[in-house]
C-alpha positions, 0 to 999 in steps of 0.5 A: 400711756402704757400705765393708764392702759394697764390701770383701765384694763385691770379695772375692766377684768373682774369675776366675769373671767371665772364664768367665761368657760361656762358661758362658752359652753352655754352659748357655743364658741362662735356665738360667745366670741361674737357677743364679746366682740359686740360688747367690746364695740358697745362699751367703746362707743359708750366710753367715747360718748362720755369722753366727748361730753366731758371734753366739750363740757370741761368736766372730769367727773361723772356726777357733774357731767350728769348735772351739766346735762340733766340738772340736779335730778340727773346728778342724783340719779347717777349718784344712786346708780353708781352707789348701787353698782359699787355695792353689787361689785363689792358683794360679788368680790367678797363672795368670790374671796369668801369662797376661794380664800379659806381654801387658799389660806387653809392650803398655804398654812395647813389650817382647818377650814372652820366656820370662823375662817371665812368671815375672818378672811373677808374682814381682813381683806376689807380692813387691810386691803380694800380700805387702804386702796379705797382711800388713795387719792391718786389712781396713778399710785396703783399703776404698778399693782395694775400692771402686776395684775394684768401679768397675772391674768396673762399667766392664767391664760398660759396655764389654761393653755397648758391644761388644754394642750393635749385636747387642742390637738386631738379631733375629739373636742371638735365633735363634743363642743358647741359652736352655736347654741342660742338657747343659752343666750338669755342666761349669759348675755348679762355676763357678756354685757357686763364683762367689759363694763368700765364706765364708772371708773373711766373718769377716776382714771382719766382725771389724773391725765392732763392735756391729752386729746380725745383721740389719745383718750379713745386710744387708751380705751380701745387698747384696754378693751381689746386686751381684756377681750382677748383675755376673755376669749382665750380663757373662755375657749381654752377653759371650755376645751380643757373642762368640756367633759366635766359635769359642772364646768363652772365649778371645775374651773373655779377649783382650777383657779384656786389650785393655780392661785 
């Protein structure tokens, strides 16, 4: 069960983690935390409804569940939606890798950041990492990789805590940080709502689980959601405290992420 929790948690956490300190700055600490908790409850509820429908219809596929409920039009609509969502996810992934990759490779191998380095890294990641992982038939083979990735996120939280340690125990940040700032709600609400999104990966993960009750499946979702929510809240609060006095907090945090990597 622990392996499935780690796999689902790793599929939830994405590039939204880089935007958490910025969102906490725009919306405030209290409002941002409330929005993440609400997103947690809404995502868990939607996963519960999907799993309940799948168990009752004896279907373990997103597309065929839509076909069972809405017919051919529902199946086609879900397939198109998943394709568009995965395209957006790939674009976001390669943009981040294209921005951070040349700096990391240049620092590690003492290379000059040329124009050809960025596309070369993106093509290399696509051919030698993304494609082999995408061709795997069984999600269980990714359990160890997902566990290592979650441990990496825990180390990231600890590193940010060290960066913010001196400022946490000083009273200066209490007067400089926002706790409630509704003016940034519209800008950050899409990030908060998508930060815990995992519905498209839900059936791929649970397809490898056999003879498990609905309560056990909901327990896996709940544990994964709570773990990711704690990581987002920790990164958001600690990153905001550590870099609240920077003019571009989002850019500063991405630079820190590069240095940590």
